[in-house]
Each structure stands twice: as C-alpha cells, then as structure tokens.
KEKE-3310 file (N, C-alpha, C; in steps of 0.2 Angstrom, whole numbers, plus 5000, padded with zeros to 4 digits):
npx = (5132:5148:5161:5169:5187:5194:5196:5193:5186:5176:5169:5169:5158:5148:5144:5142:5130:5124:5121:5115:5103:5096:5096:5104:5111:5125:5133:5130:5135:5148:5151:5150:5158:5170:5170:5170:5183:5191:5185:5191:5206:5209:5206:5215:5227:5226:5229:5216:5201:5185:5177:5181:5179:5173:5160:5165:5178:5172:5168:5179:5185:5178:5178:5190:5188:5183:5192:5200:5193:5182:5166:5152:5140:5148:5154:5143:5137:5148:5148:5134:5136:5144:5134:5126:5133:5136:5124:5120:5132:5127:5114:5120:5127:5138:5143:5136:5130:5129:5139:5139:5126:5119:5127:5126:5126:5132:5123:5117:5118:5107:5104:5097:5092:5104:5096:5090:5086:5070:5076:5088:5090:5086:5097:5107:5101:5102:5116:5120:5115:5124:5137:5150:5161:5155:5140:5135:5138:5133:5118:5117:5121:5110:5100:5103:5102:5090:5081:5084:5081:5067:5063:5069:5077:5090:5108:5114:5105:5099:5111:5114:5103:5094:5093:5081:5070:5068:5063:5049:5044:5041:5029:5032:5045:5052:5059:5073:5078:5083:5089:5082:5069:5057:5048:5039:5041:5035:5038:5044:5037:5048:5059:5054:5055:5070:5077:5070:5080:5091:5091:5091:5104:5111:5107:5112:5126:5130:5124:5135:5145:5143:5146:5159:5161:5159:5151:5133:5128:5118:5112:5106:5114:5129:5145:5163:5170:5172:5161:5153:5142:5140:5149:5144:5157:5160:5148:5147:5157:5155:5144:5146:5155:5144:5139:5148:5148:5134:5134:5130:5131:5147:5146:5136:5128:5128:5125:5114:5108:5100:5089:5085:5080:5072:5063:5058:5053:5043:5032:5032:5024:5012:5012:5007:5012:5013:5013:5027:5034:5032:5037:5050:5055:5055:5056:5052:5039:5045:5055:5053:5047:5055:5058:5048:5051:5062:5056:5048:5059:5064:5052:5053:5063:5061:5051:5059:5066:5062:5048:5039:5037:5048:5060:5058:5058:5073:5078:5075:5082:5097:5094:5094:5107:5115:5111:5115:5129:5133:5129:5139)
npy = (5093:5095:5083:5083:5086:5077:5065:5071:5084:5077:5073:5084:5091:5082:5084:5096:5097:5087:5095:5107:5103:5094:5098:5089:5083:5089:5079:5070:5073:5073:5058:5053:5060:5055:5042:5043:5048:5038:5026:5033:5035:5020:5016:5027:5018:5008:5012:5019:5028:5037:5039:5029:5018:5003:4990:4976:4983:4991:4981:4974:4983:4982:4970:4970:4980:4971:4963:4969:4969:4977:4981:4975:4984:4996:4992:4991:5004:5011:5007:5012:5026:5024:5021:5034:5042:5039:5039:5052:5055:5051:5059:5072:5068:5063:5051:5034:5027:5018:5010:5006:5001:4988:4979:4969:4972:4969:4970:4974:4967:4962:4967:4971:4989:4993:4996:5005:5004:5009:5014:5014:5025:5036:5037:5041:5054:5059:5058:5067:5080:5082:5082:5093:5107:5119:5128:5131:5124:5109:5114:5116:5101:5095:5100:5095:5082:5080:5085:5076:5065:5067:5070:5064:5066:5067:5066:5075:5086:5090:5097:5107:5115:5130:5144:5152:5143:5140:5148:5157:5147:5135:5122:5112:5109:5117:5107:5104:5092:5076:5081:5094:5094:5099:5096:5094:5091:5086:5093:5087:5091:5090:5091:5104:5111:5110:5117:5131:5133:5133:5141:5153:5156:5152:5164:5173:5171:5174:5188:5193:5189:5197:5210:5211:5213:5203:5191:5189:5173:5161:5148:5136:5129:5137:5137:5141:5134:5131:5129:5135:5129:5116:5100:5085:5075:5082:5078:5065:5062:5068:5060:5048:5048:5052:5041:5033:5038:5036:5024:5017:5004:5009:5005:5003:5014:5028:5042:5038:5030:5034:5040:5029:5022:5031:5030:5015:5015:5023:5014:5004:5009:5010:5020:5023:5019:5026:5038:5037:5037:5048:5057:5054:5057:5048:5043:5032:5021:5008:5010:5012:5001:4993:4994:4988:4974:4975:4978:4966:4956:4962:4957:4946:4940:4945:4937:4926:4927:4931:4920:4911:4896:4897:4896:4886:4878:4878:4874:4861:4856:4858:4849:4836:4838:4836:4824:4816:4819:4812:4799:4796)
npz = (4566:4570:4574:4589:4591:4599:4614:4625:4623:4618:4630:4640:4628:4631:4644:4647:4639:4645:4659:4653:4647:4651:4664:4673:4689:4698:4705:4697:4685:4687:4691:4678:4670:4677:4675:4660:4657:4663:4652:4640:4644:4643:4630:4623:4626:4620:4607:4603:4600:4606:4593:4584:4591:4591:4594:4599:4605:4614:4623:4626:4635:4643:4650:4654:4667:4673:4675:4683:4696:4697:4706:4701:4700:4698:4685:4676:4680:4672:4659:4657:4657:4645:4634:4634:4631:4621:4614:4614:4604:4593:4591:4589:4576:4578:4575:4566:4572:4588:4598:4609:4614:4612:4619:4634:4650:4667:4678:4692:4707:4719:4734:4748:4755:4769:4785:4799:4817:4824:4838:4837:4829:4836:4846:4838:4836:4849:4853:4842:4848:4859:4854:4849:4846:4852:4859:4847:4837:4842:4842:4826:4824:4828:4820:4808:4809:4812:4803:4792:4796:4797:4785:4776:4766:4753:4755:4750:4745:4756:4762:4752:4754:4753:4763:4763:4761:4774:4779:4790:4801:4794:4789:4781:4769:4753:4743:4731:4720:4712:4695:4696:4699:4710:4727:4740:4759:4774:4788:4805:4824:4832:4822:4817:4829:4831:4819:4820:4830:4826:4816:4822:4827:4816:4810:4818:4818:4805:4803:4811:4803:4791:4795:4798:4785:4776:4763:4766:4766:4757:4760:4770:4780:4781:4774:4773:4764:4745:4739:4747:4756:4768:4766:4758:4761:4771:4782:4781:4789:4799:4805:4807:4817:4826:4828:4833:4846:4849:4851:4840:4829:4820:4805:4800:4798:4787:4780:4770:4774:4784:4776:4771:4784:4787:4776:4778:4792:4791:4781:4789:4799:4794:4781:4765:4748:4738:4743:4751:4740:4733:4745:4743:4732:4722:4704:4699:4705:4708:4711:4725:4729:4734:4748:4755:4753:4763:4775:4775:4776:4790:4798:4795:4801:4813:4818:4818:4829:4841:4841:4849:4845:4837:4844:4851:4841:4838:4851:4852:4840:4848:4856:4850:4843:4855:4859:4848:4848:4860:4858:4849)
capx = (5138:5158:5164:5176:5194:5199:5190:5191:5182:5169:5165:5167:5152:5142:5142:5139:5124:5118:5119:5109:5097:5092:5096:5109:5115:5133:5137:5129:5142:5156:5153:5151:5165:5176:5169:5170:5188:5192:5187:5195:5213:5210:5205:5221:5232:5227:5228:5209:5197:5177:5175:5184:5179:5167:5157:5172:5180:5168:5167:5185:5185:5173:5181:5196:5187:5181:5198:5202:5189:5179:5162:5147:5139:5153:5154:5137:5136:5152:5142:5128:5139:5146:5128:5122:5137:5136:5116:5123:5134:5123:5109:5123:5131:5147:5144:5132:5130:5129:5143:5136:5119:5116:5130:5122:5129:5133:5118:5118:5118:5099:5104:5093:5096:5102:5092:5092:5081:5071:5080:5098:5089:5085:5103:5112:5098:5104:5121:5120:5113:5130:5142:5152:5164:5153:5133:5131:5141:5130:5112:5118:5119:5103:5096:5105:5100:5081:5079:5088:5076:5060:5061:5070:5080:5096:5112:5115:5099:5101:5118:5112:5096:5092:5089:5075:5068:5067:5061:5043:5044:5036:5027:5036:5052:5052:5066:5074:5080:5088:5085:5080:5062:5054:5043:5039:5041:5033:5043:5040:5039:5055:5064:5053:5061:5078:5078:5070:5085:5098:5091:5092:5109:5114:5106:5116:5132:5130:5125:5144:5151:5142:5147:5166:5163:5158:5145:5129:5126:5110:5112:5102:5120:5131:5151:5168:5171:5170:5153:5145:5138:5143:5148:5142:5159:5161:5142:5149:5163:5151:5139:5152:5158:5139:5136:5152:5146:5127:5136:5130:5139:5146:5147:5129:5127:5127:5121:5109:5106:5093:5085:5081:5077:5065:5056:5055:5050:5035:5030:5032:5018:5005:5011:5005:5018:5013:5016:5034:5039:5033:5041:5060:5057:5056:5053:5048:5038:5047:5062:5052:5046:5062:5057:5042:5055:5067:5051:5046:5064:5066:5046:5054:5069:5057:5048:5063:5071:5057:5042:5040:5039:5055:5064:5057:5061:5081:5080:5075:5089:5102:5095:5095:5112:5118:5110:5119:5136:5131:5130:5145)
capy = (5098:5093:5081:5086:5083:5073:5061:5073:5087:5073:5071:5091:5093:5077:5085:5103:5097:5084:5100:5111:5101:5089:5098:5083:5085:5091:5073:5064:5073:5071:5053:5054:5062:5047:5033:5043:5047:5030:5023:5034:5033:5014:5018:5028:5016:5002:5017:5020:5034:5037:5042:5025:5011:4996:4986:4973:4988:4993:4976:4972:4988:4980:4964:4973:4983:4965:4960:4973:4966:4982:4975:4975:4990:5000:4990:4993:5011:5013:5004:5017:5033:5024:5022:5040:5045:5037:5041:5060:5057:5049:5062:5075:5068:5063:5044:5035:5020:5017:5003:5001:5000:4980:4976:4967:4974:4965:4970:4976:4965:4963:4967:4976:4994:4994:5002:5006:5003:5016:5017:5017:5033:5039:5037:5046:5060:5060:5059:5074:5085:5081:5082:5098:5110:5124:5126:5134:5115:5104:5115:5114:5094:5093:5102:5091:5076:5078:5087:5072:5060:5069:5071:5056:5069:5065:5073:5084:5090:5095:5100:5115:5119:5137:5148:5155:5136:5138:5156:5158:5142:5132:5115:5110:5112:5115:5103:5101:5087:5077:5083:5101:5092:5100:5091:5096:5083:5086:5092:5082:5094:5090:5096:5110:5115:5112:5123:5137:5135:5133:5146:5159:5156:5154:5171:5179:5171:5178:5196:5196:5189:5203:5215:5211:5214:5199:5193:5184:5167:5161:5142:5133:5127:5138:5136:5145:5130:5137:5128:5140:5125:5110:5093:5078:5072:5082:5076:5056:5061:5067:5056:5040:5050:5052:5031:5031:5043:5034:5017:5012:5000:5014:5002:5003:5020:5034:5048:5036:5025:5038:5040:5021:5022:5036:5026:5009:5015:5026:5008:4999:5010:5011:5025:5022:5017:5031:5043:5036:5038:5057:5061:5053:5060:5043:5043:5027:5015:5003:5010:5013:4996:4990:4994:4984:4969:4977:4976:4959:4954:4963:4955:4937:4940:4946:4929:4920:4927:4933:4917:4902:4892:4897:4894:4878:4872:4879:4869:4853:4855:4858:4844:4832:4837:4833:4816:4812:4818:4807:4791:4795)
capz = (4570:4567:4581:4594:4589:4606:4618:4631:4620:4617:4637:4641:4627:4632:4651:4646:4635:4650:4663:4651:4644:4655:4672:4677:4697:4699:4706:4692:4681:4692:4690:4671:4670:4679:4670:4653:4655:4662:4647:4636:4643:4642:4625:4621:4629:4615:4600:4598:4604:4604:4587:4580:4594:4589:4602:4604:4610:4623:4626:4628:4642:4651:4653:4658:4670:4680:4679:4687:4701:4701:4706:4695:4701:4695:4678:4676:4681:4667:4653:4658:4656:4637:4630:4635:4628:4610:4612:4613:4598:4587:4591:4587:4571:4577:4573:4563:4577:4594:4598:4616:4614:4611:4628:4640:4656:4673:4681:4699:4713:4722:4741:4753:4758:4775:4789:4808:4823:4830:4845:4835:4826:4842:4850:4834:4838:4855:4850:4840:4853:4863:4848:4846:4851:4854:4859:4840:4833:4843:4838:4820:4821:4832:4818:4801:4810:4815:4796:4788:4798:4797:4778:4769:4760:4751:4761:4745:4745:4764:4762:4748:4755:4753:4770:4761:4761:4781:4783:4791:4804:4790:4793:4774:4766:4747:4742:4725:4721:4704:4689:4696:4701:4714:4729:4747:4761:4780:4797:4813:4828:4833:4818:4816:4834:4830:4814:4824:4835:4821:4813:4825:4830:4810:4808:4822:4816:4798:4804:4812:4796:4787:4798:4796:4779:4773:4762:4769:4764:4753:4763:4779:4783:4777:4775:4772:4756:4739:4739:4749:4761:4772:4760:4760:4767:4781:4785:4782:4795:4808:4806:4809:4824:4832:4829:4839:4850:4853:4851:4835:4825:4812:4800:4800:4799:4782:4779:4766:4779:4787:4772:4773:4790:4785:4772:4781:4799:4789:4779:4794:4804:4789:4775:4759:4746:4734:4748:4753:4737:4730:4749:4743:4726:4716:4697:4697:4711:4708:4715:4732:4732:4739:4757:4755:4752:4770:4780:4774:4778:4794:4799:4797:4807:4820:4820:4820:4834:4847:4841:4853:4842:4833:4850:4854:4837:4840:4857:4849:4835:4851:4862:4845:4844:4861:4858:4844:4852:4866:4853:4845)
cpx = (5143:5158:5167:5181:5198:5193:5187:5187:5175:5167:5164:5159:5147:5140:5139:5132:5119:5114:5114:5104:5093:5092:5100:5112:5123:5135:5136:5135:5149:5157:5154:5157:5172:5175:5171:5178:5193:5193:5191:5202:5213:5208:5211:5227:5232:5227:5221:5204:5188:5175:5176:5180:5173:5164:5164:5178:5178:5168:5174:5188:5181:5176:5188:5195:5185:5187:5201:5199:5186:5171:5155:5142:5143:5156:5148:5136:5143:5150:5137:5131:5143:5138:5125:5128:5138:5130:5118:5125:5131:5116:5112:5126:5137:5146:5138:5127:5131:5132:5141:5128:5115:5122:5124:5126:5126:5128:5120:5114:5112:5101:5099:5096:5096:5101:5094:5086:5079:5073:5089:5097:5088:5092:5106:5107:5102:5113:5124:5120:5118:5136:5144:5155:5162:5144:5130:5133:5136:5120:5113:5116:5112:5099:5095:5100:5092:5079:5079:5082:5069:5057:5064:5073:5085:5101:5112:5110:5099:5105:5115:5105:5097:5090:5084:5070:5064:5064:5052:5040:5038:5035:5029:5040:5049:5060:5067:5080:5081:5084:5081:5072:5062:5049:5044:5036:5039:5039:5039:5041:5046:5059:5061:5056:5067:5078:5075:5076:5091:5096:5090:5100:5113:5113:5112:5124:5132:5128:5132:5145:5151:5145:5155:5167:5163:5152:5140:5128:5119:5109:5109:5111:5127:5142:5157:5173:5170:5163:5150:5143:5143:5144:5145:5150:5159:5154:5144:5153:5159:5147:5140:5154:5152:5137:5143:5149:5138:5129:5131:5134:5142:5147:5140:5126:5131:5124:5112:5105:5099:5089:5082:5077:5070:5058:5053:5052:5041:5030:5029:5024:5011:5006:5009:5011:5020:5017:5024:5036:5038:5036:5050:5060:5059:5053:5049:5045:5042:5053:5060:5049:5051:5061:5053:5047:5060:5062:5050:5051:5064:5060:5048:5059:5066:5056:5051:5064:5068:5051:5044:5042:5046:5062:5065:5060:5070:5082:5080:5080:5095:5101:5096:5105:5116:5118:5114:5126:5138:5133:5136:5152)
cpy = (5093:5088:5080:5083:5076:5070:5064:5081:5084:5074:5080:5092:5090:5082:5090:5102:5093:5090:5105:5110:5096:5090:5093:5086:5085:5082:5068:5065:5072:5063:5051:5055:5057:5042:5036:5043:5042:5028:5026:5032:5025:5012:5020:5023:5011:5007:5017:5027:5033:5038:5035:5017:5007:4993:4981:4976:4990:4986:4973:4977:4984:4974:4966:4977:4977:4961:4963:4974:4972:4980:4978:4981:4994:5001:4994:5002:5015:5010:5010:5021:5031:5025:5029:5042:5044:5038:5048:5060:5055:5055:5070:5074:5065:5055:5041:5029:5021:5009:4999:5001:4992:4979:4975:4967:4969:4965:4972:4970:4966:4960:4972:4981:4991:4999:5002:5005:5009:5019:5019:5024:5038:5040:5040:5051:5063:5063:5064:5081:5086:5082:5089:5102:5114:5124:5125:5128:5110:5107:5113:5105:5092:5094:5097:5084:5075:5080:5079:5065:5062:5068:5066:5059:5066:5069:5078:5088:5093:5100:5109:5116:5125:5141:5149:5149:5136:5142:5155:5151:5136:5123:5110:5113:5109:5113:5104:5096:5085:5079:5090:5099:5094:5096:5095:5091:5089:5088:5089:5091:5094:5093:5103:5115:5115:5117:5128:5137:5136:5139:5154:5160:5156:5160:5175:5178:5176:5185:5198:5196:5196:5210:5218:5211:5208:5197:5186:5177:5165:5153:5142:5133:5129:5135:5140:5142:5133:5132:5133:5135:5119:5103:5089:5072:5073:5080:5067:5058:5060:5063:5047:5042:5050:5043:5030:5033:5040:5027:5013:5011:5005:5009:4999:5009:5025:5038:5044:5032:5027:5039:5034:5019:5026:5031:5020:5010:5019:5019:5004:5002:5011:5016:5023:5024:5023:5038:5045:5040:5046:5060:5060:5055:5054:5045:5036:5022:5009:5002:5010:5005:4992:4989:4989:4977:4969:4975:4970:4955:4954:4961:4949:4938:4942:4939:4924:4921:4928:4926:4911:4899:4890:4895:4888:4874:4873:4875:4863:4852:4853:4852:4839:4832:4833:4826:4813:4813:4816:4798:4792:4792)
cpz = (4570:4576:4582:4592:4595:4612:4625:4629:4619:4625:4639:4636:4630:4640:4652:4644:4642:4656:4660:4649:4648:4664:4674:4683:4694:4700:4701:4687:4685:4690:4682:4669:4671:4676:4664:4652:4657:4656:4642:4636:4641:4633:4620:4622:4622:4608:4599:4602:4602:4598:4585:4583:4591:4595:4603:4606:4616:4625:4631:4635:4644:4655:4657:4665:4675:4679:4683:4695:4703:4700:4701:4696:4696:4687:4675:4673:4674:4661:4653:4655:4648:4632:4631:4631:4618:4607:4611:4605:4593:4586:4588:4579:4570:4575:4570:4567:4585:4597:4604:4618:4616:4617:4632:4645:4661:4678:4688:4705:4717:4729:4742:4755:4766:4778:4797:4809:4823:4833:4844:4832:4830:4845:4844:4837:4845:4857:4848:4845:4858:4859:4846:4851:4856:4853:4851:4836:4837:4840:4832:4819:4822:4825:4810:4803:4810:4808:4792:4790:4795:4791:4776:4763:4758:4754:4755:4746:4753:4763:4758:4749:4756:4761:4768:4761:4770:4783:4785:4796:4800:4792:4785:4774:4759:4745:4736:4724:4713:4699:4692:4697:4707:4720:4737:4750:4768:4787:4801:4815:4830:4830:4817:4822:4834:4824:4816:4828:4832:4818:4816:4827:4823:4808:4811:4820:4808:4797:4808:4807:4793:4790:4798:4790:4772:4768:4765:4765:4762:4757:4769:4783:4780:4778:4773:4766:4750:4738:4740:4755:4763:4767:4762:4763:4772:4785:4786:4788:4800:4809:4808:4816:4830:4832:4833:4845:4856:4852:4848:4829:4818:4806:4796:4795:4793:4781:4774:4771:4785:4782:4770:4779:4790:4782:4777:4787:4797:4786:4784:4799:4798:4784:4769:4755:4742:4736:4749:4746:4733:4738:4747:4736:4722:4710:4696:4704:4712:4713:4723:4736:4737:4746:4757:4757:4762:4776:4779:4778:4787:4799:4802:4802:4813:4823:4823:4825:4840:4847:4845:4850:4839:4839:4853:4848:4836:4847:4853:4845:4841:4854:4855:4843:4848:4860:4853:4844:4856:4863:4850:4850)
residu = (MET:ALA:ALA:PRO:GLY:ASP:ASP:LEU:GLN:TRP:ILE:SER:THR:PHE:LEU:ASP:ALA:GLN:ALA:ALA:GLU:LEU:GLY:ALA:ALA:ARG:ASN:THR:LEU:LEU:ALA:TYR:GLY:ARG:ASP:LEU:LYS:ASP:ALA:ALA:SER:TRP:LEU:ALA:HIS:HIS:ASP:ASN:ARG:PHE:SER:GLU:ALA:ALA:ARG:GLU:ASP:ILE:GLU:ALA:TYR:LEU:ILE:SER:CYS:ASN:ALA:GLU:GLY:LEU:SER:ARG:ALA:THR:ARG:ALA:ARG:ARG:LEU:SER:ALA:LEU:ARG:GLN:LEU:TYR:HIS:PHE:ALA:PHE:GLU:GLU:GLY:TRP:ARG:SER:ASP:ASN:PRO:ALA:ILE:GLN:ILE:LYS:GLY:PRO:GLY:ARG:ALA:LYS:THR:LEU:PRO:LYS:THR:LEU:GLU:VAL:ILE:GLU:VAL:ASP:ARG:LEU:LEU:ASP:ALA:ALA:ARG:GLN:THR:GLY:ARG:LYS:PRO:ALA:ASP:ARG:LEU:ARG:ASN:THR:CYS:LEU:MET:GLU:LEU:LEU:TYR:ALA:THR:GLY:MET:ARG:VAL:SER:GLU:LEU:MET:SER:LEU:PRO:VAL:ALA:ALA:ALA:ARG:GLY:ASP:PRO:ASN:MET:LEU:LEU:VAL:GLN:GLY:LYS:GLY:GLY:LYS:GLU:ARG:MET:VAL:PRO:LEU:SER:PRO:PRO:ALA:ARG:GLU:ALA:LEU:ARG:ALA:TRP:LEU:MET:GLN:ARG:ASP:GLU:ALA:ASP:GLU:ASP:SER:GLN:ALA:LYS:GLY:ASN:PRO:GLY:SER:LYS:PHE:LEU:PHE:PRO:SER:ARG:GLY:LYS:GLU:GLY:HIS:LEU:THR:ARG:HIS:TRP:PHE:TYR:LEU:LEU:ILE:LYS:ASP:LEU:ALA:VAL:THR:GLY:GLY:VAL:ASP:PRO:LYS:LYS:VAL:THR:PRO:HIS:THR:LEU:ARG:HIS:ALA:PHE:ALA:THR:HIS:LEU:LEU:ALA:ASN:GLY:ALA:ASP:LEU:ARG:ALA:ILE:GLN:ALA:LEU:LEU:GLY:HIS:ALA:ASP:ILE:ALA:THR:THR:GLU:ILE:TYR:THR:HIS:VAL:LEU:ASP:ALA:ARG:LEU:SER:GLU:LEU:VAL:LEU:GLN:HIS:HIS:PRO:LEU:SER:ARG:GLU:GLY:GLU:ALA:ARG:GLN:ARG:LEU:LYS:GLU:ASN:ASP:ASP:ASN:ALA:ASN:GLU)
# end
C-alpha cells in the first residue's frame, strides 16, 4: 500500500485502522490524534514529516516536549503514539523501519492512585440524594453514584451504558469495556434500588419525549447532546459539586477516584485480587496489584496515627525537643 501524501492522512488512516481492526475506544483515538497532530506540527515547523523523520528527529521532538514542561506521563504517551504509528507504517509498507522503537521513554512517575474512605463515599452518596433541581435529577444522580461505587465501572462505560442492560431488575450488568471487551459486574442492593427508581423516571420522560415526536433513547442516561448520553465532563462537574455538598475535599474526588475506592474497599474486606481484576476489566493482573500497595500504605498510616506506641514515640520526641530548647 502506497504511503499517504501528507501527515494528516497518515494520522487519519492509522486511526481508522485502530478503530476497525483493534476496536480502540473513542477516547483512545482522540488521545492518539491529539498527540500525533502535535508531533506532525513540530516536524512541519522543522521542515520534516513522518515519512522522512529519523530517530534523532523523534528524540529532538521529545526533548522539546520536556522543555515545554510537559509531564513524564504526557511525554511517555506521545512516544507511545509515535511508536504505534510507525509500527503501523512498517506493517503497511510505508516505511522500512520504525524510528521510534528503540527510544527509551521517560517512564511514568510511580504514584499510588488516590482513594476515599468509606465514610467519604457515604457522604458523596448522601449528597447525590440531595443534589438536583427536580426529583428526577436527584434520582438520576443517586443512580449514577450508586452504580459507579457498586461496580467500579469506568465513567465512560457508565455514561454510555445502554438501557437494555438495566432491564429486568438484574443482579448483574453487562458492561462493554476497552477494546470492546465485555464483562459482568454485580449490583449491590442499594444500587439495584436506585436503578429501579431511576429507570421508572427515565422511561416516563422518554415516553413523553416520544409523544412529542422525538426518537427514543437507547441509553440509560440519555442527553440531548450529540452523543445521545451524558458526558464524562458533565459527570466530572457533578461529582465536584457533590464533594462540596458532602463536605469532602473536592481535590480528592474525581470520577476515577470512585473506581479506586471500589477496588481498595473490596481488597480491604478480603476480596480476591483475581476477582477484582475481572470486575475492573484489567487485562493484566499487574495493573490490579497497585491496590495492594494502596492498602499497605493506608494500613501503615493508620498504625502511625492510632497505635499507642507511635503516640508515645511522638510524645518522647516532643519532650526531647522541649528539653533541647530549655538547655539552649
């Protein structure tokens, strides 16, 4: 296959293949597109393009990203996008090499994911029951939060959940995750109750809308936006409002924090790591193992805060500091 004539066509063809052959998620494709367009723009500014760039050109681009102050995670992601693009180009015969394959990436900072205490989750759930201009809004917000915490779904999975998955008062939901992979997630009794209440309200509103000549929605959480369902950005703003209402530090709360809390709380209560991996939809158990480190860190913190010997040690240190100050 002949190589496309310009870099934008390279990107477009690559993204089409990722969507068609690998079932890449929309958010993944958008991220690839942004990163590759940035690289193409930099190459064009230096009178270069994907078809001619050498390893040193890719390295120079990454150095410029570092000079801009971009995080290690962003630089690693951009290098990954370029590697994927050039791997595709090699497979298609556009290039005889992959100039990015041997470049060592910056790696990712090894930070533990932020999570929430059980009491903080309870406050968010209580806030959801109170937040909303109309009763329908409060039912929707409650259902969203109960489902997210009960299942550990990614927020994009929750937002795009088809209403058909919720029919029949299910004990489990069928969720389509990354790469089109499906998994089953169980529902807690509070989540089932919130789902039943929201489904009745949602169906009534959908019937009224259809009576006015509008098409029915296939989504559990429909919206008038172009995607047809509530968006991640909308939910991000909602959960920040719930944090303020519930008296939880908004800096600690994001949609993904609830997913982390789901996994950490399960592990703390004795759940098997393999079971948590299946519920989260992780392809690799190593991704799930990060929650063991979160739990270890939390337990260590609890010991330091509440163990009497730790408090005695702090008291002895304060007495020593007071004595030192008195002798000066």
